[in-house]
N, C-alpha and C positions, 0 to 999 in steps of 0.2 A: 495701266494701259496695255502692258504686254500680254497679260492673261486674256484680256478682251480681244486683242488681235489674234492670238492663237486660237481661241474659240471660234472666231470668225472664219479663219482658214479651215479649221477642222470641220465646221458645219458645211461650208461651201464646197469642200472636196471629199466629203464623206463617202460619196458613191463611186469614187475613182480608185480602183484597185491598184493603180500605179503610184498612188500618193500615200506617203506615211509621214506623220507629223510626230517628231520626237522633241522633247525639251530637256535642257540641261540647266536647271535653275541656279546651280553654283558657278556657272561659267559665264563669261562676258560674250559679246558678239564676235570676239576673235576665237571663241572656244577655249579660252584660258581661264583658269580660276582667278577669280577677282572678288574684291569686297568693296563695299561703299558705292557711292554714286559714280556711274560710268562717265567717262569724259575723255578728251583728247590725250591726256597723260598716259592712257592705257597703251597707246601706240609706242611709247618710249620704255615700257616695262617689258623686259625680256621674259619670254615664257614659251611653253610648248602646247600645242593642241593636245587636249586631254585624251587619254587612251580610250576612254569610253566613246568619244566622238569618232575616233578612227575606226573602232570596232563596229559602231553602228552604221557608218558609211560603207565599210567593207561588206558587212552583211547585207545591206540594202542592194549593193551592186551584185553580189554573189546570187542573190535571190531574185534579181530583176527579171530573169528569164522565166521565172515561175508565175509571175503576175499575168493574169489574162485580162 
C-alpha cells in the first residue's frame, strides 16, 4: 500500500517544482531505523532521526529559494 500511496503523490504533484518526494525504505514513520511490522511499540523504542533524513531536509530548505 505504501508504494501505491507514494506513486499517487508523485503523479499528482509531478508538475510542481516546489515538491520533492523522497523515500527512506529502511526507516519507520518516525524516520528511525526499524524492522518488522510497524506498531505502537515504536513510540517506546529510543532512537534518533536518521542522518540521511536530516541531510535531505536541510538540502531541501537550503535549495528552496532556487525552485521557481
